[in-house]
N, CA, C and O atoms as a printed pandas DataFrame, in Angstrom:
     atom_number atom_name residue_name chain_id  residue_number  x_coord  y_coord  z_coord
0              1         N          MET        A               1   -7.900   -3.096   18.180
1              2        CA          MET        A               1   -8.608   -3.141   16.669
2              3         C          MET        A               1   -8.313   -4.351   16.642
3              4         O          MET        A               1   -7.358   -5.007   17.059
4              5         N          SER        A               2   -9.671   -4.681   15.855
5              6        CA          SER        A               2   -9.482   -6.250   15.294
6              7         C          SER        A               2   -9.764   -6.363   13.635
7              8         O          SER        A               2  -10.847   -5.997   13.177
8              9         N          ILE        A               3   -8.945   -6.777   12.977
9             10        CA          ILE        A               3   -8.885   -6.618   11.584
10            11         C          ILE        A               3   -9.242   -8.276   11.202
11            12         O          ILE        A               3   -8.765   -9.244   11.794
12            13         N          ILE        A               4  -10.111   -8.317   10.167
13            14        CA          ILE        A               4  -10.288   -9.226    9.619
14            15         C          ILE        A               4   -9.526   -9.457    8.217
15            16         O          ILE        A               4   -9.780   -8.574    7.397
16            17         N          TYR        A               5   -8.751  -10.341    7.826
17            18        CA          TYR        A               5   -8.014  -10.322    6.727
18            19         C          TYR        A               5   -7.946  -11.503    5.806
19            20         O          TYR        A               5   -8.283  -12.610    6.227
20            21         N          GLU        A               6   -7.514  -11.328    4.520
21            22        CA          GLU        A               6   -6.857  -12.739    3.840
22            23         C          GLU        A               6   -5.615  -12.258    2.982
23            24         O          GLU        A               6   -5.431  -11.220    2.347
24            25         N          GLU        A               7   -5.033  -13.085    3.133
25            26        CA          GLU        A               7   -3.678  -12.427    2.121
26            27         C          GLU        A               7   -3.348  -13.749    1.111
27            28         O          GLU        A               7   -3.744  -14.884    1.376
28            29         N          ARG        A               8   -2.487  -13.377   -0.193
29            30        CA          ARG        A               8   -2.076  -14.164   -1.131
30            31         C          ARG        A               8   -0.758  -13.803   -1.449
31            32         O          ARG        A               8   -0.226  -12.709   -1.265
32            33         N          LEU        A               9   -0.280  -14.816   -1.940
33            34        CA          LEU        A               9    1.381  -14.624   -2.784
34            35         C          LEU        A               9    0.881  -14.171   -4.033
35            36         O          LEU        A               9   -0.178  -14.435   -4.603
36            37         N          SER        A              10    1.942  -13.356   -4.394
37            38        CA          SER        A              10    1.785  -12.709   -5.838
38            39         C          SER        A              10    2.460  -13.461   -6.950
39            40         O          SER        A              10    3.450  -14.060   -6.530
40            41         N          ASP        A              11    2.230  -13.628   -8.290
41            42        CA          ASP        A              11    2.984  -14.134   -9.158
42            43         C          ASP        A              11    3.697  -12.998  -10.270
43            44         O          ASP        A              11    4.192  -13.263  -11.365
44            45         N          SER        A              12    3.576  -11.700   -9.627
45            46        CA          SER        A              12    4.332  -10.541  -10.199
46            47         C          SER        A              12    5.774  -10.957   -9.660
47            48         O          SER        A              12    6.044  -11.552   -8.616
48            49         N          PRO        A              13    6.677  -10.453  -10.717
49            50        CA          PRO        A              13    8.040  -10.440  -10.153
50            51         C          PRO        A              13    8.737   -9.304   -8.817
51            52         O          PRO        A              13    9.805   -9.240   -8.209
52            53         N          TYR        A              14    7.510   -8.568   -8.821
53            54        CA          TYR        A              14    7.681   -6.848   -8.318
54            55         C          TYR        A              14    7.207   -7.411   -6.707
55            56         O          TYR        A              14    7.911   -7.105   -5.745
56            57         N          VAL        A              15    6.040   -8.197   -6.539
57            58        CA          VAL        A              15    5.097   -8.018   -5.321
58            59         C          VAL        A              15    5.339   -9.104   -4.717
59            60         O          VAL        A              15    5.412  -10.109   -5.424
60            61         N          GLU        A              16    5.530   -9.240   -3.302
61            62        CA          GLU        A              16    5.579  -10.761   -2.547
62            63         C          GLU        A              16    4.182  -10.789   -2.294
63            64         O          GLU        A              16    3.550  -11.588   -2.984
64            65         N          THR        A              17    3.445  -10.000   -1.340
65            66        CA          THR        A              17    2.247  -10.100   -0.878
66            67         C          THR        A              17    1.231   -9.414   -0.956
67            68         O          THR        A              17    1.569   -8.255   -0.718
68            69         N          ILE        A              18    0.041   -9.480   -1.180
69            70        CA          ILE        A              18   -1.189   -8.659   -1.210
70            71         C          ILE        A              18   -2.187   -9.055   -0.035
71            72         O          ILE        A              18   -2.622  -10.199    0.093
72            73         N          THR        A              19   -2.421   -8.283    0.581
73            74        CA          THR        A              19   -3.422   -8.384    1.685
74            75         C          THR        A              19   -4.634   -7.361    1.689
75            76         O          THR        A              19   -4.482   -6.144    1.583
76            77         N          GLN        A              20   -6.039   -8.099    1.845
77            78        CA          GLN        A              20   -7.032   -7.300    1.992
78            79         C          GLN        A              20   -7.610   -7.317    3.452
79            80         O          GLN        A              20   -7.331   -8.270    4.180
80            81         N          GLY        A              21   -8.398   -6.302    3.898
81            82        CA          GLY        A              21   -8.873   -6.641    5.010
82            83         C          GLY        A              21   -9.947   -5.728    5.688
83            84         O          GLY        A              21  -10.336   -4.890    4.874
84            85         N          ARG        A              22  -10.417   -5.637    6.626
85            86        CA          ARG        A              22  -11.498   -4.492    7.068
86            87         C          ARG        A              22  -11.172   -4.784    8.754
87            88         O          ARG        A              22  -10.817   -5.812    9.330
88            89         N          THR        A              23  -11.481   -3.316    9.287
89            90        CA          THR        A              23  -11.311   -3.536   10.677
90            91         C          THR        A              23  -12.868   -3.805   11.529
91            92         O          THR        A              23  -13.896   -3.144   11.383
92            93         N          ALA        A              24  -12.687   -4.768   12.273
93            94        CA          ALA        A              24  -14.106   -4.685   12.710
94            95         C          ALA        A              24  -14.518   -4.166   14.149
95            96         O          ALA        A              24  -15.593   -4.415   14.696
96            97         N          SER        A              25  -13.421   -3.355   14.706
97            98        CA          SER        A              25  -13.580   -2.645   15.762
98            99         C          SER        A              25  -12.638   -1.601   15.879
99           100         O          SER        A              25  -11.537   -1.744   15.347
100          101         N          ASP        A              26  -12.938   -0.482   16.552
101          102        CA          ASP        A              26  -11.956    0.583   16.724
102          103         C          ASP        A              26  -10.761   -0.105   17.661
103          104         O          ASP        A              26  -10.908   -1.133   18.322
104          105         N          GLY        A              27   -9.710    0.585   17.582
105          106        CA          GLY        A              27   -8.659    0.166   18.343
106          107         C          GLY        A              27   -7.148    0.668   17.473
107          108         O          GLY        A              27   -7.019    1.444   16.526
108          109         N          SER        A              28   -6.173   -0.092   18.203
109          110        CA          SER        A              28   -4.729    0.092   17.693
110          111         C          SER        A              28   -4.152   -1.373   18.118
111          112         O          SER        A              28   -4.464   -2.133   19.035
112          113         N          THR        A              29   -3.242   -1.454   17.142
113          114        CA          THR        A              29   -2.380   -2.787   17.110
114          115         C          THR        A              29   -0.759   -2.194   16.979
115          116         O          THR        A              29   -0.431   -1.049   16.667
116          117         N          ILE        A              30    0.002   -3.174   17.269
117          118        CA          ILE        A              30    1.392   -2.852   17.019
118          119         C          ILE        A              30    1.900   -3.263   15.854
119          120         O          ILE        A              30    1.709   -4.469   15.698
120          121         N          ARG        A              31    2.537   -2.693   14.870
121          122        CA          ARG        A              31    2.847   -3.097   13.754
122          123         C          ARG        A              31    4.337   -3.528   13.724
123          124         O          ARG        A              31    5.093   -2.948   14.504
124          125         N          PRO        A              32    4.870   -4.550   12.852
125          126        CA          PRO        A              32    6.298   -4.786   13.448
126          127         C          PRO        A              32    6.916   -3.736   12.317
127          128         O          PRO        A              32    6.281   -3.103   11.473
128          129         N          ALA        A              33    8.476   -3.748   12.580
129          130        CA          ALA        A              33    9.357   -3.131   11.696
130          131         C          ALA        A              33    9.383   -3.845   10.411
131          132         O          ALA        A              33    9.082   -5.035   10.502
132          133         N          GLU        A              34    9.641   -3.455    9.356
133          134        CA          GLU        A              34    9.396   -4.074    8.116
134          135         C          GLU        A              34   10.710   -3.633    6.922
135          136         O          GLU        A              34   11.033   -2.486    6.614
136          137         N          ILE        A              35   11.182   -4.656    6.509
137          138        CA          ILE        A              35   12.184   -4.093    5.498
138          139         C          ILE        A              35   11.698   -3.729    4.180
139          140         O          ILE        A              35   12.412   -3.038    3.453
140          141         N          SER        A              36   10.441   -4.165    3.762
141          142        CA          SER        A              36   10.110   -3.832    2.291
142          143         C          SER        A              36    9.342   -2.663    2.502
143          144         O          SER        A              36    9.035   -2.234    3.614
144          145         N          TRP        A              37    9.012   -2.120    1.338
145          146        CA          TRP        A              37    8.101   -0.851    1.404
146          147         C          TRP        A              37    6.740   -1.408    0.832
147          148         O          TRP        A              37    6.720   -2.423    0.136
148          149         N          HIS        A              38    5.551   -0.664    1.171
149          150        CA          HIS        A              38    4.025   -0.854    0.595
150          151         C          HIS        A              38    3.533   -0.087    0.053
151          152         O          HIS        A              38    3.946    1.069    0.142
152          153         N          MET        A              39    2.387   -0.425   -0.776
153          154        CA          MET        A              39    1.399    0.960   -1.062
154          155         C          MET        A              39    0.325    0.189   -0.237
155          156         O          MET        A              39    0.171   -1.026   -0.118
156          157         N          VAL        A              40   -0.376    1.229    0.301
157          158        CA          VAL        A              40   -1.570    0.925    1.171
158          159         C          VAL        A              40   -2.664    1.615    0.613
159          160         O          VAL        A              40   -2.382    2.760    0.258
160          161         N          PHE        A              41   -3.786    1.273    0.436
161          162        CA          PHE        A              41   -4.914    1.743    0.174
162          163         C          PHE        A              41   -6.078    1.632    1.288
163          164         O          PHE        A              41   -6.567    0.551    1.615
164          165         N          VAL        A              42   -6.348    2.497    1.669
165          166        CA          VAL        A              42   -7.476    2.517    3.012
166          167         C          VAL        A              42   -8.915    3.479    2.627
167          168         O          VAL        A              42   -8.930    4.647    2.237
168          169         N          ARG        A              43  -10.039    2.600    2.871
169          170        CA          ARG        A              43  -11.117    3.744    2.665
170          171         C          ARG        A              43  -11.935    3.358    3.767
171          172         O          ARG        A              43  -12.199    2.205    4.108
172          173         N          VAL        A              44  -12.404    4.673    4.419
173          174        CA          VAL        A              44  -12.933    4.715    5.650
174          175         C          VAL        A              44  -14.247    5.859    5.376
175          176         O          VAL        A              44  -14.092    7.036    5.052
176          177         N          LYS        A              45  -15.273    5.309    5.554
177          178        CA          LYS        A              45  -16.554    6.096    5.428
178          179         C          LYS        A              45  -16.525    6.688    3.882
179          180         O          LYS        A              45  -16.760    7.889    3.751
180          181         N          GLY        A              46  -16.317    6.096    3.006
181          182        CA          GLY        A              46  -16.113    6.106    1.818
182          183         C          GLY        A              46  -15.187    7.235    1.180
183          184         O          GLY        A              46  -15.292    7.802    0.093
184          185         N          ARG        A              47  -14.373    7.364    2.063
185          186        CA          ARG        A              47  -12.976    8.260    1.459
186          187         C          ARG        A              47  -11.713    7.255    1.608
187          188         O          ARG        A              47  -11.407    6.471    2.506
188          189         N          ALA        A              48  -11.157    7.554    0.489
189          190        CA          ALA        A              48  -10.147    6.795    0.310
190          191         C          ALA        A              48   -8.659    7.608    0.620
191          192         O          ALA        A              48   -8.459    8.789    0.340
192          193         N          HIS        A              49   -7.862    6.862    1.140
193          194        CA          HIS        A              49   -6.586    7.150    1.730
194          195         C          HIS        A              49   -5.315    6.318    0.845
195          196         O          HIS        A              49   -4.994    5.286    1.435
196          197         N          PRO        A              50   -4.679    6.511   -0.202
197          198        CA          PRO        A              50   -3.860    5.829   -0.516
198          199         C          PRO        A              50   -2.300    6.510   -0.190
199          200         O          PRO        A              50   -1.964    7.673   -0.413
200          201         N          LEU        A              51   -1.648    5.653    0.277
201          202        CA          LEU        A              51   -0.408    5.463    1.372
202          203         C          LEU        A              51    0.868    4.863    0.523
203          204         O          LEU        A              51    0.745    3.766   -0.021
204          205         N          VAL        A              52    1.964    5.528    0.433
205          206        CA          VAL        A              52    3.144    4.761    0.071
206          207         C          VAL        A              52    3.882    4.624    1.594
207          208         O          VAL        A              52    4.343    5.620    2.152
208          209         N          VAL        A              53    3.938    3.298    2.185
209          210        CA          VAL        A              53    4.671    3.240    3.436
210          211         C          VAL        A              53    6.221    2.566    3.051
211          212         O          VAL        A              53    6.421    1.488    2.491
212          213         N          GLY        A              54    7.261    3.575    3.546
213          214        CA          GLY        A              54    8.701    2.899    3.401
214          215         C          GLY        A              54    9.102    1.827    4.409
215          216         O          GLY        A              54    8.419    1.518    5.386
216          217         N          PRO        A              55   10.127    1.358    4.120
217          218        CA          PRO        A              55   10.968    0.451    5.004
218          219         C          PRO        A              55   10.788    0.930    6.526
219          220         O          PRO        A              55   11.245    2.070    6.612
220          221         N          LEU        A              56   10.306    0.491    7.719
221          222        CA          LEU        A              56   10.055    0.445    8.725
222          223         C          LEU        A              56   11.020    0.106    9.802
223          224         O          LEU        A              56   10.905   -0.996   10.340
224          225         N          THR        A              57   12.124    1.066   10.249
225          226        CA          THR        A              57   13.270    0.343   11.147
226          227         C          THR        A              57   12.607   -0.038   12.626
227          228         O          THR        A              57   13.181   -0.852   13.349
228          229         N          THR        A              58   11.803    0.374   12.888
229          230        CA          THR        A              58   11.065    0.087   14.293
230          231         C          THR        A              58    9.783   -0.122   14.286
231          232         O          THR        A              58    9.086    0.397   13.414
232          233         N          ALA        A              59    9.321   -0.815   15.131
233          234        CA          ALA        A              59    7.973   -1.128   15.575
234          235         C          ALA        A              59    7.035    0.194   15.656
235          236         O          ALA        A              59    7.599    1.285   15.742
236          237         N          GLY        A              60    5.683    0.129   15.631
237          238        CA          GLY        A              60    5.237    1.260   15.914
238          239         C          GLY        A              60    3.546    0.964   16.170
239          240         O          GLY        A              60    3.261   -0.215   16.380
240          241         N          VAL        A              61    2.606    1.793   16.167
241          242        CA          VAL        A              61    1.128    1.487   16.470
242          243         C          VAL        A              61    0.510    1.852   15.163
243          244         O          VAL        A              61    0.976    2.765   14.481
244          245         N          ALA        A              62   -0.504    1.173   14.811
245          246        CA          ALA        A              62   -1.445    1.693   13.666
246          247         C          ALA        A              62   -2.796    1.710   14.290
247          248         O          ALA        A              62   -3.210    0.791   14.997
248          249         N          SER        A              63   -3.439    2.739   14.017
249          250        CA          SER        A              63   -4.710    2.819   14.404
250          251         C          SER        A              63   -5.886    3.070   13.499
251          252         O          SER        A              63   -5.670    3.916   12.632
252          253         N          TRP        A              64   -7.024    2.550   13.506
253          254        CA          TRP        A              64   -8.323    2.905   12.412
254          255         C          TRP        A              64   -9.346    2.650   13.372
255          256         O          TRP        A              64   -9.253    1.988   14.406
256          257         N          GLY        A              65  -10.413    3.302   12.871
257          258        CA          GLY        A              65  -11.767    2.883   13.528
258          259         C          GLY        A              65  -12.481    1.620   12.839
259          260         O          GLY        A              65  -12.044    0.890   11.948
260          261         N          GLU        A              66  -13.476    1.588   13.389
261          262        CA          GLU        A              66  -14.444    0.219   12.679
262          263         C          GLU        A              66  -14.495    0.461   11.395
263          264         O          GLU        A              66  -14.672    1.652   11.139
264          265         N          GLY        A              67  -14.404   -0.243   10.490
265          266        CA          GLY        A              67  -14.898   -0.380    9.105
266          267         C          GLY        A              67  -14.328    0.371    7.924
267          268         O          GLY        A              67  -14.843    0.834    6.906
268          269         N          ALA        A              68  -12.928    0.333    8.456
269          270        CA          ALA        A              68  -12.000    0.617    7.522
270          271         C          ALA        A              68  -11.756   -0.389    6.364
271          272         O          ALA        A              68  -11.794   -1.552    6.763
272          273         N          GLU        A              69  -11.561   -0.277    5.288
273          274        CA          GLU        A              69  -11.244   -1.388    4.311
274          275         C          GLU        A              69   -9.855   -1.294    4.043
275          276         O          GLU        A              69   -9.559   -0.141    3.729
276          277         N          ILE        A              70   -8.967   -2.014    4.048
277          278        CA          ILE        A              70   -7.427   -2.018    3.794
278          279         C          ILE        A              70   -6.898   -2.797    2.540
279          280         O          ILE        A              70   -7.212   -3.985    2.464
280          281         N          LEU        A              71   -6.189   -2.292    1.628
281          282        CA          LEU        A              71   -5.437   -3.100    0.672
282          283         C          LEU        A              71   -3.946   -2.877    0.592
283          284         O          LEU        A              71   -3.417   -1.820    0.246
284          285         N          TRP        A              72   -3.282   -4.062    0.973
285          286        CA          TRP        A              72   -1.805   -3.828    1.289
286          287         C          TRP        A              72   -0.966   -4.334    0.168
287          288         O          TRP        A              72   -0.962   -5.549   -0.033
288          289         N          ILE        A              73   -0.283   -3.576   -0.558
289          290        CA          ILE        A              73    0.708   -4.304   -1.637
290          291         C          ILE        A              73    2.094   -4.292   -0.941
291          292         O          ILE        A              73    2.582   -3.206   -0.628
292          293         N          LYS        A              74    2.696   -5.354   -0.706
293          294        CA          LYS        A              74    4.236   -5.343    0.034
294          295         C          LYS        A              74    4.812   -5.791   -1.525
295          296         O          LYS        A              74    4.450   -6.642   -2.338
296          297         N          PHE        A              75    5.652   -4.997   -1.507
297          298        CA          PHE        A              75    6.885   -5.123   -2.526
298          299         C          PHE        A              75    8.109   -6.078   -2.047
299          300         O          PHE        A              75    8.558   -6.123   -0.902
300          301         N          LYS        A              76    8.561   -6.847   -3.188
301          302        CA          LYS        A              76    9.483   -7.561   -3.011
302          303         C          LYS        A              76   10.891   -6.694   -2.657
303          304         O          LYS        A              76   11.108   -5.613   -3.205
304          305         N          LEU        A              77   11.853   -7.311   -1.644
305          306        CA          LEU        A              77   13.044   -6.386   -1.339
306          307         C          LEU        A              77   13.742   -6.468   -2.415
307          308         O          LEU        A              77   13.918   -7.562   -2.952
308          309         N          GLY        A              78   14.285   -5.269   -2.941
309          310        CA          GLY        A              78   15.014   -4.805   -4.008
310          311         C          GLY        A              78   14.111   -3.920   -4.666
311          312         O          GLY        A              78   14.571   -2.916   -5.210
312          313         N          VAL        A              79   12.972   -4.140   -4.688
313          314        CA          VAL        A              79   11.908   -3.498   -6.006
314          315         C          VAL        A              79   12.159   -2.175   -5.476
315          316         O          VAL        A              79   12.628   -2.030   -4.346
316          317         N          PHE        A              80   11.801   -0.964   -6.420
317          318        CA          PHE        A              80   11.799    0.430   -6.501
318          319         C          PHE        A              80   11.237    0.998   -7.618
319          320         O          PHE        A              80   11.258    0.450   -8.720
320          321         N          MET        A              81   10.569    2.417   -7.323
321          322        CA          MET        A              81   10.156    3.113   -8.700
322          323         C          MET        A              81   11.285    4.365   -8.486
323          324         O          MET        A              81   11.500    5.056   -7.490
324          325         N          PRO        A              82   11.861    4.373   -9.705
325          326        CA          PRO        A              82   12.857    5.514   -9.726
326          327         C          PRO        A              82   12.495    6.793   -9.220
327          328         O          PRO        A              82   13.428    7.511   -8.860
328          329         N          HIS        A              83   11.332    7.228   -9.117
329          330        CA          HIS        A              83   10.946    8.600   -8.912
330          331         C          HIS        A              83   10.455    8.581   -7.277
331          332         O          HIS        A              83    9.985    9.544   -6.670
332          333         N          LEU        A              84   10.687    7.265   -6.758
333          334        CA          LEU        A              84   10.207    7.387   -5.272
334          335         C          LEU        A              84   11.718    6.982   -4.463
335          336         O          LEU        A              84   11.780    5.759   -4.330
336          337         N          SER        A              85   12.515    7.448   -4.093
337          338        CA          SER        A              85   13.784    7.339   -3.553
338          339         C          SER        A              85   13.487    6.421   -2.318
339          340         O          SER        A              85   12.693    6.976   -1.558
340          341         N          THR        A              86   13.821    5.388   -1.962
341          342        CA          THR        A              86   13.896    4.618   -0.730
342          343         C          THR        A              86   13.950    5.142    0.296
343          344         O          THR        A              86   13.085    5.047    1.167
344          345         N          ARG        A              87   15.256    5.964    0.391
345          346        CA          ARG        A              87   15.920    6.813    1.556
346          347         C          ARG        A              87   14.858    7.692    2.013
347          348         O          ARG        A              87   14.632    7.785    3.220
348          349         N          THR        A              88   14.182    8.349    1.151
349          350        CA          THR        A              88   12.997    9.563    1.194
350          351         C          THR        A              88   11.968    8.735    2.179
351          352         O          THR        A              88   11.361    9.203    3.142
352          353         N          LEU        A              89   11.935    7.535    1.743
353          354        CA          LEU        A              89   10.488    6.730    2.353
354          355         C          LEU        A              89   10.672    6.236    3.575
355          356         O          LEU        A              89    9.696    6.064    4.305
356          357         N          LEU        A              90   12.136    5.884    4.055
357          358        CA          LEU        A              90   12.336    5.302    5.357
358          359         C          LEU        A              90   11.756    5.809    6.233
359          360         O          LEU        A              90   11.747    7.031    6.379
360          361         N          ASP        A              91   10.958    4.742    7.246
361          362        CA          ASP        A              91   10.409    5.258    8.234
362          363         C          ASP        A              91    9.129    6.442    8.030
363          364         O          ASP        A              91    8.658    7.126    8.938
364          365         N          MET        A              92    8.764    6.466    6.729
365          366        CA          MET        A              92    7.661    7.270    6.702
366          367         C          MET        A              92    6.416    6.717    5.977
367          368         O          MET        A              92    6.530    5.888    5.075
368          369         N          GLU        A              93    5.451    7.105    6.313
369          370        CA          GLU        A              93    3.876    6.974    5.631
370          371         C          GLU        A              93    3.822    8.225    4.720
371          372         O          GLU        A              93    4.005    9.320    5.251
372          373         N          THR        A              94    3.624    8.160    3.615
373          374        CA          THR        A              94    3.264    9.447    2.885
374          375         C          THR        A              94    2.099    9.100    1.967
375          376         O          THR        A              94    1.939    8.088    1.285
376          377         N          ARG        A              95    1.155   10.408    2.140
377          378        CA          ARG        A              95   -0.449   10.007    1.594
378          379         C          ARG        A              95   -0.062   10.637    0.146
379          380         O          ARG        A              95    0.714   11.566   -0.078
380          381         N          LEU        A              96   -0.741    9.951   -0.671
381          382        CA          LEU        A              96   -0.691    9.969   -2.192
382          383         C          LEU        A              96   -1.920   11.108   -2.196
383          384         O          LEU        A              96   -2.741   10.897   -1.303
384          385         N          PRO        A              97   -2.156   12.099   -2.907
385          386        CA          PRO        A              97   -3.176   12.993   -3.615
386          387         C          PRO        A              97   -4.155   12.296   -4.085
387          388         O          PRO        A              97   -3.856   11.392   -4.867
388          389         N          GLY        A              98   -5.421   12.489   -3.786
389          390        CA          GLY        A              98   -6.449   11.742   -4.293
390          391         C          GLY        A              98   -6.537   12.599   -5.522
391          392         O          GLY        A              98   -6.188   13.777   -5.601
392          393         N          ALA        A              99   -7.143   11.716   -6.642
393          394        CA          ALA        A              99   -7.581   12.539   -8.109
394          395         C          ALA        A              99   -9.026   12.614   -7.991
395          396         O          ALA        A              99   -9.526   13.739   -7.992
396          397         N          ALA        A             100   -9.824   11.531   -7.883
397          398        CA          ALA        A             100  -11.266   11.508   -7.606
398          399         C          ALA        A             100  -11.338   10.376   -6.773
399          400         O          ALA        A             100  -10.341    9.799   -6.340
400          401         N          SER        A             101  -12.799    9.965   -6.481
401          402        CA          SER        A             101  -13.157    9.182   -5.453
402          403         C          SER        A             101  -12.289    7.462   -5.564
403          404         O          SER        A             101  -11.944    6.870   -4.541
404          405         N          ASN        A             102  -12.098    6.981   -6.748
405          406        CA          ASN        A             102  -11.488    5.930   -7.061
406          407         C          ASN        A             102  -10.222    5.844   -7.693
407          408         O          ASN        A             102   -9.827    4.818   -8.247
408          409         N          SER        A             103   -9.396    7.196   -7.601
409          410        CA          SER        A             103   -8.171    7.279   -8.361
410          411         C          SER        A             103   -7.243    8.298   -7.380
411          412         O          SER        A             103   -7.535    9.097   -6.490
412          413         N          PHE        A             104   -6.328    7.982   -7.829
413          414        CA          PHE        A             104   -5.096    8.941   -6.862
414          415         C          PHE        A             104   -3.963    9.584   -8.088
415          416         O          PHE        A             104   -3.871    9.239   -9.266
416          417         N          TRP        A             105   -3.188   10.604   -7.360
417          418        CA          TRP        A             105   -2.060   10.888   -8.492
418          419         C          TRP        A             105   -0.862   10.638   -7.888
419          420         O          TRP        A             105   -0.530   10.942   -6.743
420          421         N          LEU        A             106   -0.085    9.934   -8.919
421          422        CA          LEU        A             106    1.052    9.429   -8.651
422          423         C          LEU        A             106    2.265    9.750   -9.961
423          424         O          LEU        A             106    2.022    9.224  -11.047
424          425         N          LYS        A             107    3.194   10.371   -9.866
425          426        CA          LYS        A             107    3.880   10.810  -10.902
426          427         C          LYS        A             107    3.302   11.328  -11.992
427          428         O          LYS        A             107    3.293   10.882  -13.140
428          429         N          GLY        A             108    2.691   12.566  -11.436
429          430        CA          GLY        A             108    2.056   13.282  -12.593
430          431         C          GLY        A             108    0.362   12.678  -13.328
431          432         O          GLY        A             108   -0.450   13.430  -13.867
432          433         N          SER        A             109    0.223   11.466  -13.182
433          434        CA          SER        A             109   -0.890   10.764  -13.762
434          435         C          SER        A             109   -1.874   10.276  -12.516
435          436         O          SER        A             109   -1.502   10.086  -11.358
436          437         N          ALA        A             110   -3.066   10.136  -12.977
437          438        CA          ALA        A             110   -4.197    9.605  -12.334
438          439         C          ALA        A             110   -4.119    8.081  -12.306
439          440         O          ALA        A             110   -3.854    7.503  -13.360
440          441         N          TRP        A             111   -4.318    7.411  -11.236
441          442        CA          TRP        A             111   -4.275    5.888  -11.257
442          443         C          TRP        A             111   -5.892    5.455  -10.711
443          444         O          TRP        A             111   -6.546    6.060   -9.862
444          445         N          GLN        A             112   -6.214    4.484  -11.316
445          446        CA          GLN        A             112   -7.380    3.799  -10.544
446          447         C          GLN        A             112   -6.727    3.177   -9.268
447          448         O          GLN        A             112   -5.534    2.891   -9.155
448          449         N          PHE        A             113   -7.615    3.027   -8.409
449          450        CA          PHE        A             113   -7.497    2.350   -7.152
450          451         C          PHE        A             113   -7.434    0.768   -7.578
451          452         O          PHE        A             113   -8.436    0.172   -7.972
452          453         N          PRO        A             114   -5.997    0.082   -7.442
453          454        CA          PRO        A             114   -6.385   -1.480   -7.493
454          455         C          PRO        A             114   -7.251   -2.174   -6.586
455          456         O          PRO        A             114   -7.659   -1.549   -5.607
456          457         N          ASP        A             115   -7.654   -3.559   -6.779
457          458        CA          ASP        A             115   -8.468   -4.116   -6.051
458          459         C          ASP        A             115   -7.558   -5.563   -5.598
459          460         O          ASP        A             115   -6.463   -5.766   -6.122
460          461         N          TYR        A             116   -7.986   -6.277   -4.841
461          462        CA          TYR        A             116   -7.242   -7.670   -4.176
462          463         C          TYR        A             116   -7.153   -8.250   -5.639
463          464         O          TYR        A             116   -6.026   -8.550   -6.032
464          465         N          GLU        A             117   -7.857   -8.374   -6.197
465          466        CA          GLU        A             117   -8.013   -9.197   -7.672
466          467         C          GLU        A             117   -6.889   -8.737   -8.857
467          468         O          GLU        A             117   -6.087   -9.525   -9.359
468          469         N          ASN        A             118   -6.977   -7.569   -9.134
469          470        CA          ASN        A             118   -6.090   -6.848  -10.084
470          471         C          ASN        A             118   -4.829   -6.331   -9.806
471          472         O          ASN        A             118   -4.362   -5.565  -10.649
472          473         N          VAL        A             119   -4.175   -6.576   -8.817
473          474        CA          VAL        A             119   -3.035   -5.833   -7.976
474          475         C          VAL        A             119   -1.955   -5.875   -9.188
475          476         O          VAL        A             119   -1.514   -4.851   -9.709
476          477         N          GLU        A             120   -1.556   -7.302   -9.602
477          478        CA          GLU        A             120   -0.602   -7.821  -10.470
478          479         C          GLU        A             120   -0.777   -7.040  -11.766
479          480         O          GLU        A             120    0.156   -6.867  -12.550
480          481         N          THR        A             121   -1.954   -6.597  -11.952
481          482        CA          THR        A             121   -2.315   -5.791  -13.518
482          483         C          THR        A             121   -1.600   -4.274  -13.361
483          484         O          THR        A             121   -0.784   -3.675  -14.061
484          485         N          PHE        A             122   -2.308   -3.931  -12.084
485          486        CA          PHE        A             122   -1.901   -2.580  -11.460
486          487         C          PHE        A             122   -0.263   -2.088  -11.601
487          488         O          PHE        A             122    0.192   -1.068  -12.118
488          489         N          VAL        A             123    0.408   -3.187  -10.955
489          490        CA          VAL        A             123    1.820   -3.006  -10.921
490          491         C          VAL        A             123    2.730   -3.563  -12.346
491          492         O          VAL        A             123    3.726   -3.003  -12.806
492          493         N          ASN        A             124    2.214   -4.547  -12.758
493          494        CA          ASN        A             124    3.043   -4.818  -14.145
494          495         C          ASN        A             124    2.626   -4.247  -15.391
495          496         O          ASN        A             124    3.506   -4.040  -16.226
496          497         N          SER        A             125    1.549   -3.983  -15.638
497          498        CA          SER        A             125    1.075   -3.518  -17.024
498          499         C          SER        A             125    1.513   -1.939  -17.341
499          500         O          SER        A             125    1.706   -1.483  -18.468
500          501         N          ASN        A             126    1.616   -1.269  -16.177
501          502        CA          ASN        A             126    1.434    0.522  -16.600
502          503         C          ASN        A             126    3.076    0.682  -16.876
503          504         O          ASN        A             126    4.062    0.467  -16.172
504          505         N          ARG        A             127    2.901    1.129  -18.146
505          506        CA          ARG        A             127    4.221    1.552  -18.688
506          507         C          ARG        A             127    5.058    2.665  -18.200
507          508         O          ARG        A             127    6.278    2.751  -18.060
508          509         N          LYS        A             128    4.036    3.547  -17.963
509          510        CA          LYS        A             128    4.692    5.021  -17.406
510          511         C          LYS        A             128    5.455    4.919  -16.147
511          512         O          LYS        A             128    6.247    5.838  -15.938
512          513         N          ILE        A             129    5.361    3.884  -15.180
513          514        CA          ILE        A             129    6.189    3.839  -13.960
514          515         C          ILE        A             129    6.534    2.607  -13.718
515          516         O          ILE        A             129    6.389    2.127  -12.594
516          517         N          PRO        A             130    7.053    1.902  -14.760
517          518        CA          PRO        A             130    7.369    0.545  -14.127
518          519         C          PRO        A             130    8.460    0.411  -12.846
519          520         O          PRO        A             130    9.490    1.064  -12.676
520          521         N          PRO        A             131    7.878   -0.673  -11.989
521          522        CA          PRO        A             131    8.688   -0.664  -11.055
522          523         C          PRO        A             131   10.313   -1.448  -11.500
523          524         O          PRO        A             131   10.411   -2.326  -12.357
524          525         N          SER        A             132   11.225   -1.010  -10.872
525          526        CA          SER        A             132   12.620   -1.406  -11.526
526          527         C          SER        A             132   13.112   -2.289  -10.383
527          528         O          SER        A             132   12.709   -2.045   -9.245
528          529         N          ARG        A             133   13.977   -3.323  -10.611
529          530        CA          ARG        A             133   14.561   -3.859   -9.502
530          531         C          ARG        A             133   15.847   -3.656   -9.518
531          532         O          ARG        A             133   16.552   -3.607  -10.526
532          533         N          GLY        A             134   16.297   -3.491   -8.037
533          534        CA          GLY        A             134   17.630   -2.765   -8.071
534          535         C          GLY        A             134   18.591   -3.816   -7.348
535          536         O          GLY        A             134   19.784   -3.557   -7.193
């Protein structure tokens, strides 16, 4: 799998990096073990797949077909959302239910998918589920 991507640091106190990318070919790649958790938004053939990816204690394989658009939000170490237990996220990828083509359900509310430019607004400005530092 070939991925074309760009990554930037965040000025949010909760987010370490934001990465957006697109798969240029079918295949798979090794993804490393990771101490932080992520929110990942994947769009394939017009269908969106919002995911919460917990801390990963081992390396694994990631596979996507050609043309997948991916947005990764990597949260800083120690950041959590009170209703998402890090223990239950450990070594898990959890798909969040879709609400509409451009939104998903999280903690009983529909949320617009963020994009590369507005991740900080998505994370920082929503008062219903503000991330907490632990």
